[in-house]
C-alpha positions as CSV (number, residue, x, y, z in Angstrom):
1,M,22.3,-17.1,-51.3
2,T,22.4,-13.0,-52.4
3,R,21.5,-10.3,-49.6
4,D,18.4,-10.3,-51.7
5,E,17.1,-14.1,-51.5
6,A,18.1,-13.9,-47.6
7,M,15.9,-11.2,-46.9
8,A,13.3,-13.0,-48.8
9,E,13.8,-16.0,-46.8
10,V,13.6,-13.9,-43.4
11,A,10.5,-12.2,-44.2
12,A,8.7,-15.3,-45.4
13,A,9.8,-16.6,-42.5
14,Q,8.4,-13.9,-40.0
15,A,5.1,-13.9,-42.0
16,E,5.0,-17.7,-41.4
17,G,5.6,-17.0,-37.7
18,R,8.8,-19.4,-38.0
19,K,12.7,-18.4,-37.5
20,A,14.7,-17.9,-40.7
21,N,16.6,-20.5,-41.9
22,L,20.1,-19.2,-43.4
23,R,21.9,-22.1,-42.6
24,G,24.9,-22.9,-44.4
25,A,24.4,-19.8,-46.6
26,D,27.3,-18.4,-48.5
27,L,27.0,-14.4,-47.5
28,S,30.6,-13.5,-47.6
29,G,30.8,-10.0,-48.3
30,A,27.6,-9.4,-48.3
31,D,25.6,-5.8,-47.3
32,L,23.3,-6.8,-44.3
33,N,23.7,-2.9,-42.7
34,G,21.0,-2.8,-40.7
35,A,19.2,-5.9,-41.4
36,D,16.7,-7.8,-38.8
37,L,18.1,-11.7,-38.6
38,D,16.3,-11.8,-34.7
39,G,16.8,-15.8,-34.7
40,A,17.6,-16.7,-37.6
41,D,19.4,-20.1,-38.1
42,L,22.9,-19.0,-39.9
43,S,25.0,-21.7,-38.3
44,G,27.6,-23.0,-40.5
45,A,26.9,-19.8,-42.4
46,D,30.0,-17.8,-44.4
47,L,29.2,-14.4,-42.8
48,S,33.1,-13.2,-43.5
49,N,34.1,-9.7,-44.9
50,A,30.4,-9.1,-44.3
51,D,28.8,-5.7,-43.5
52,L,26.4,-6.6,-40.4
53,N,26.9,-2.9,-38.4
54,Y,23.6,-1.8,-36.8
55,A,22.2,-5.8,-37.7
56,F,20.0,-7.6,-35.3
57,L,20.7,-10.9,-34.5
58,I,19.0,-11.3,-31.0
59,G,19.0,-15.0,-30.2
60,A,20.4,-15.8,-33.6
61,D,22.0,-19.6,-34.2
62,L,25.9,-18.8,-35.4
63,R,27.6,-21.9,-34.1
64,R,30.3,-22.5,-36.6
65,A,29.8,-19.7,-38.4
66,N,32.5,-18.0,-40.3
67,L,32.3,-14.1,-39.1
68,S,36.2,-13.3,-39.7
69,N,36.9,-9.8,-40.9
70,A,33.0,-9.2,-40.0
71,D,31.8,-5.6,-39.6
72,L,29.5,-5.8,-36.1
73,F,29.6,-1.9,-35.5
74,C,26.9,-1.7,-32.5
75,A,24.9,-4.6,-33.6
76,D,22.3,-6.4,-31.3
77,L,23.6,-10.1,-30.7
78,S,22.2,-10.2,-27.3
79,G,21.7,-14.3,-26.7
80,A,23.0,-15.5,-30.0
81,D,24.6,-18.3,-29.9
82,L,28.2,-18.0,-30.6
83,R,29.7,-21.6,-30.4
84,W,33.0,-22.5,-32.4
85,A,32.2,-19.3,-34.7
86,D,35.0,-17.7,-35.9
87,L,35.4,-14.1,-35.1
88,R,39.2,-13.3,-36.1
89,R,39.5,-9.9,-36.7
90,A,35.8,-9.0,-36.8
91,D,35.1,-5.3,-35.3
92,L,32.4,-5.8,-32.6
93,S,32.8,-2.4,-31.1
94,E,29.7,-1.5,-29.5
95,A,28.1,-4.3,-30.7
96,D,25.3,-5.8,-27.8
97,L,27.2,-9.2,-26.6
98,R,25.0,-9.5,-23.3
99,K,23.9,-13.5,-22.4
100,A,25.4,-14.6,-25.5
101,V,27.1,-17.8,-25.9
102,L,31.0,-17.4,-27.2
103,R,32.1,-20.6,-25.8
104,W,35.3,-21.7,-27.9
105,S,35.1,-19.1,-30.4
106,N,37.9,-17.8,-31.9
107,L,38.1,-13.4,-31.0
108,S,42.0,-13.3,-32.1
109,E,42.4,-9.6,-32.8
110,A,38.9,-8.6,-32.8
111,D,37.9,-5.5,-31.5
112,L,35.3,-5.2,-28.5
113,S,35.5,-2.2,-27.5
114,W,32.9,-0.8,-25.9
115,A,31.3,-4.1,-26.2
116,N,28.5,-4.9,-23.7
117,L,29.3,-8.8,-22.7
118,T,27.5,-8.9,-19.2
119,G,26.6,-12.2,-18.5
120,A,28.0,-13.3,-21.9
121,G,29.7,-17.5,-21.8
122,L,33.4,-17.2,-22.6
123,T,34.0,-20.3,-21.2
124,G,36.8,-21.9,-23.8
125,A,37.1,-18.7,-26.0
126,K,40.5,-17.7,-27.8
127,L,41.2,-13.8,-27.0
128,G,43.8,-11.8,-28.0
């Protein structure tokens, strides 16, 4: 699925009052800078090396998503479900992760500088 196809699905979902279904999509390396993906189902999606700087992912389902090496600078992931997500070497600096569920996610070598983790669930997360 290309960025254009993904954004078309997002637009269609918003027009129809439903959440975008991007489950399992291959968006590796995609330019999604500033994309509005609030509430989207991105479970199992490959977002490795994707540019998600300033993206809106409020309440998004990112369970088991591959976000390794992704750029998420200043992204809004508040309330997102990131259980079992691969966030190795991801740039989450200044990201909003308030009340995000990061249980059992892999945050090895991720940059969390200035990220807001207030109320985030980190049980079993791999940090370091």
